[in-house]
N, C-alpha and C positions, 0 to 999 in steps of 0.2 A: 797242621797247617799245610796247605797245598802249595807247591812251587809254581809260580806263574812264569810264563815265557812270553816274550814279546818278539815276534819274528818280523824281521824287516828284509826286504829285498834290497841288496846293495849293488846298485849299478845296473845298467842295461844288460850287461853280459850275464849277470846272475838271473835277470828276468827271463832271458831267452832260455836259460838252462834250468828253469825253475822246476820242471817236471822231474829232473834227474837229481837235483841237489839244491836244498834250501840252506842258505847261509844264515846262521842265527847270531844275533848280537844282542846282548842284554847285560844288565848290571851283574857282573860276577858270574855269568853263565858261559860255559865253554862253547866254542864253535866246533862243528863236526870236523873230523879229520878229512883232509883232501885224499884223493885216491893214492897219491904217492906217500901218504903217511905224514906229510909235513903240514904244519899249521899255516893258515893264511897270515900275512904280515899284519902287525899291529893288533893281533887278537890274543887275548889272555889264554895261556895254556889251560888244558883241562885240570881241574883241581879235585883231589880226593879228600874227603873228610875223615880224620882220625879223631874220634871223640870217645874218651879223652885222649889227647895226644901225649905221647911219651918221648918224642924227639922232635927237634926243630933243625932246620937248615940255617946255619949262620952265614952262608954265602949269599950275596946279593940281597941284603935287607932292603925293604921298601920304605923309604923315608915318608913319614906322614907330615901334614902341614903343621906349621909352628903352633897353631891353636891347640894341638894335642898336648903340648907340654908347657905353654906359657904360664908362668907363675906357679907351676907345680913342682919344679925341679930346682934343687939347691945348686950353688956354685960348685960344690964338691961332687955333684953328679948323683945325688940321691933323690928319689921321688918322695917329696914331703907331703903331697896331697894327692888324693885319688885323681887319676886322669879322667877327663870328660868324654870317655870313649865307651861305646857299646857296640859289640860285634853282632852282625846278623849275616850268617853264611860268609861270603867273601867280601862283605862290605863293612867298613868301619864308619859308624855314625859318630861325629865329633861335634859336641856342643860348644858354641861360643856365645858370648853375651847376647848378640843380636842376630845370630844366624846359626843354621845347622848344616854341617858339611857331610857329604857322603863320599867316601873314598874307597876305591877298589884296592884291597890289600894285596892283590897279585901284581898289579902294574903301577899303583900309586896315582892312577888317574882320578881326577875329581869328577864324580858322577853327577853331583847336584850341590847347589847352595840354596837352601830354603830360608827365606827371610820372613819376618812378620809382614802382614798386609798393611798394618798401620805404622806410623813413625815410631822408631825405637825411642824409649824413654832415656836411656843412658847413652850418651854419645861417646865415641872412642876417645880415650885419653892419650894424647900424643906423647906424654911423658912416662907412660907405663904400658907395658905389653901384657900385664897380668890378665889372665882369663878366669873370671870368677865362676864360670858356668860349671855345672856338674853333669855327669853322664845322663843321657836321655833314657827313657824307659820304653821297653817293647812290650806290647800287649796284643792279644788276639781279639780282633773285632770282626764278627761275621765270618769266622774261619780264616781271616787274613791277618797277617802280622802288621802292626802299625807301630811306628816310632812316635812317642808322645813327648813333646817338648814345649816348655812355656817361654814366652818372651814378654818383657816389660815394655809397654807401649804408651803412647799419649793419644787420647781421643780429643780431637780439636773441638773447640767451642764454636757456637754459631749464634749470632744475634745476642740476646741476653743470656743465653745458656753458656755457662763457663765450661772450659775444657777440663779434663780430669785424667788421672793416671789409671791404667788398667793392666791386666795380665791377659795376653793373647795365647790361648792354648791351641796348639797345632798338632794334627795327626798326619803323619807321613807314611805312605805305603812303603813298607820295609823292602819289598821286592823290587820296586821301581824307583824309589827315592823321590816320588812325586807327592805333592801336597794332596791330602784327601779331604781335609776340612780344617776350619779354624773357628774359634769363638772367643769373644772378649768378655771379661768380667771386670766391672768397675771396682777399684780398690778403696779401702776405707780412707777416711779423712786424714789419718795420721800419715798415710803414704803421700799425701799432697805436700806436706810440710816437713819431709824427712831431711834431717841434717846429715844422717849417715846413709850410705849407699844402699839402695834396695836391691835385693837379689830374689830370684825365683828358682824353684827346684821342683822337678817331677819326682815325687816321693816314691810312687809305686802304682801298680794297677792290678786289680783282681775283679773277676766277675763283671766285666764291662764297666767298671768304675775306675777312673784315674784320680789320684790325690795329688794336689798341687799346693806347695807352700810358698808364701811370699813373706819376706821379713827384712828388718833392718836391725840395728844394734839394740833397739828398745822394744820393738813390737813384732808380732807374727800373726799371720792369718792363714788358715787352711781351707781349701775348697775341695769338694768331691764333685766330679763331673761324670755324667753318664756318657759313655763313649759311643752309644748308638744315637741318642737324641741330642747330645752335646749341651744338655741343660745342667745347670748347677743343682745338685741334690741337697747340699747343705754347706754352711759356712761356720767355722769355729775359730775363735781367737786363741789358738795355741799353736806351738811349733811342731807339727807332725813330721816324723822322719821314718816311720815304719808302716808298711802295709803287710799284714800277716793274715792270710785267709780272709775272714770277714771282719777283721778288727784293724783299726788305725791307732797307732801308738805315737805319743810325742811328749814334749815337756810343757808343763803349765806353770806359770808364775803365780804364786799365791797372793792375791790382793795387791797386785802390782808391786810386790816386794822382791828381794833377791832370793827368797825361798822358792824352791822348785820341787815339783813332784812329777813323776811319770803318770800318764793317764791313758786309758783306752776308750775309744768310742766305736760305735757300730759303723761299718763301712757304708751301708746303704742309707742309714737314717741320721747318723751323727749323734745318736742318743748315747749318753754316758754309760759305760759298762763298769769301769772300776778306776780307782785311784790308788797308786802304790803307797805303802806306809812310809817308806823312806823319804825324808825331807833333806834336800841338799842344795848345793849351789854349783855353778859351773858344770851343770849336768847335761847329759845327752843320752839319746836312745838310738839304737841301730838294730837292723834285722839280723837275727842270729839263727833262725831256723823257721820251718813252716809255722810253728806255734811258739817261738821264743823270740824275745827281744832283750838285747843287752842294755842295761841301765847303769851308767857310770857317772861319777861326780865326786864331790866332797861333802861329807856330812855337815849339815848346817850347825850342829852343836859343837863338835870337837875339831872339825876341819880335816878329819882323816879321809883318805881316799876310800871309795867303795866301788864294788862291781857286782851286779846282780843279774842273773838270767831270770827274766819274768815270763810266766805263762801268759801269753797274750789273750787267752780266753778269760782268765780270772784276775790277772794282776798279781797272783801269788808268786813268791820267790821260789823258783825251781832249783836254783843253785846260787849260793853266795861264794864268790871267789875271794879268798882271803889274801893270798900271796900275789904280789906283782899285779895288783889291781889297776895301777895307773898305766896309761898308755896301752890299754888292752883292746884287742879287736877280736870279734868272733864272727865266723862265716860258715854258712851251711854248705855242705859238700855236694848237695844235689841228690843225695841218696838217703842216708840215715844218721849222719854224724855232723855235729857242730864242732868246728875246729877253732880253738881260741889260742891267741899268741900275743906276745909283747912286741912292740914296735922295734925293739933293739935286739931281737933274736935271743932273749934270755930264757924264754920258756915257750913251749907249745904243748897243747894237750887236746885230746879228742873226747867229746861227750856224746852220749846217746841223745839224738835230737828230740826224742819223745820224753824220756825220763830225766835227762840231764845228768845221768850217772857217768862217772869217769870210765873211759875205755882204755886210754893210754896217755902217757905224758913223757915229755923230754925236757931237760936232760935225764938220762938214766945212767947214773954213775956206776952202778953195779955191772952194767954191760958196756961201759965205756962209750956211751952214745951221747952226743951233744944235741942241743936244740937248734933247729934251723932258723934262719931269718926268712920268714914266710913272705912270699910275693903274691901268691894266688892260691885259691882252692877251687877246684872245678871237677864235677862229675866223678868223685871218688879218689881224686889225686890231689896231694898237696905239692905245690911248686915252691922252691926256695933255694937258699944257698947256705953252705957252711964254708969253713976254711978250705975244704976240698973242691969247691966249685958248685955248680948247679946240681940240685938233687931232686928226687921224687920220693914221696912217701905214700903208702896206702892209708887213706884216711880212716878206714875201718879198723885197722890194727896198729897203725903208727910204724909199720915195718918199712924198711927201705925197699924200693923197687929196683930190680936189676936192669937199669937202663941208663944211658948217657944222654940226658936231654939237651945238653949244649946251651941251654937257656933257662932263665928263671923269669917267665913272663909275669906281668902284672895284670894283664887282661888276656883271656884265652878262650878259644872255641876250637872246633874240629879242624878249621882251616888255617888259623894263624895264632901266633902269640905276639903280644905287644910288649916291647921292652926298649931300653935305651941302647943306642948304638955305642959300641966301645969307643971311649975317648972323645966322642963327639957330643954326648949328652942330648942327642936328638932322639925323638920318639920314632920308632920304626916297627914295621910288621915283618915277622919271620914266618915263613911257611912251615906247616907241620909236615913231618916225613914218616911218621909211624906212631 
């Protein structure tokens, strides 16, 4: 992906001096140093990417808008649900129900507020500040990074034509935070008479195809959209939650009963590929690796918890996790390891992302090592905490990394880590320092 620059001449004085010095201002881009070595006022300092970062500065955290944490944080100061934040370079893209915010993680400046072109379907609730939105997805389209975000909207009627509910899918240029395109898809009839709140989610994107899910408490529908033509490729009545390579994985209810199975369909065509043997309820799927999906729930027969890592190509069980299968999460490290961990910090282990064979696990009582409370996994590093404070682990071996990160971010890239401010429970960005 190439980095775009938008150069602007700022003021008549700069125009006169244009042959000697061009002042650059853009989203997250540094301005050149002045001859005396000082930065111009109100310009973000030059940022260096450390990817993966091993340390963060706790001084001068940059508070993010309240939408970053609304409804996601408990009164005791724990992050109970994933934050609706995706990082792109020095910009934090924050999803809200009816708009997308772009915020500079260096200065806290709001760079853009992208709203749907049609009227939002769900109006703000004055009695609740909950933000049901999930993090947007970033995909490469024609060599440019785009942020993909869905909005629920209302298409007005005209004459004898009734109005109807729709999902508006919007692509935003990640470098400039400007809308690139939008398209609307009419929702099924059940979405017109929904007694429970509708939600929309960008599931993922691969090979110029984005997958969008819309659901309520009783129904779900999934759309695949070509990111070049913006046309719908297929529609399926199941709750997709994983895009892994050329396969889309989700949960399917059997004959409108409480029985649920994981199934995979082709990303380009929507044609069925496989259905998992396990039948459960309260089931879910999540991405666990380039070709792995985590399938969890309760067995429909005996009610016991189960957790399986499924091969997304075949639907076969690559690994069945027996102990501590409830409240389990698995995340790909971006290299070759899938890290699985319990939400309460009771257990953490690394599996080969291809074979699902165990590489390491904690706690390790023989060596007096405890399991960390995992906050994030990124580019070969596990971020988390123990009773000793923030820690880093090598995801390939599970070994401690000799560094003092000062922070356990929940979202991270080479420029910033996202975490709660001490004692304030506000979401903030902390710059990376090494």
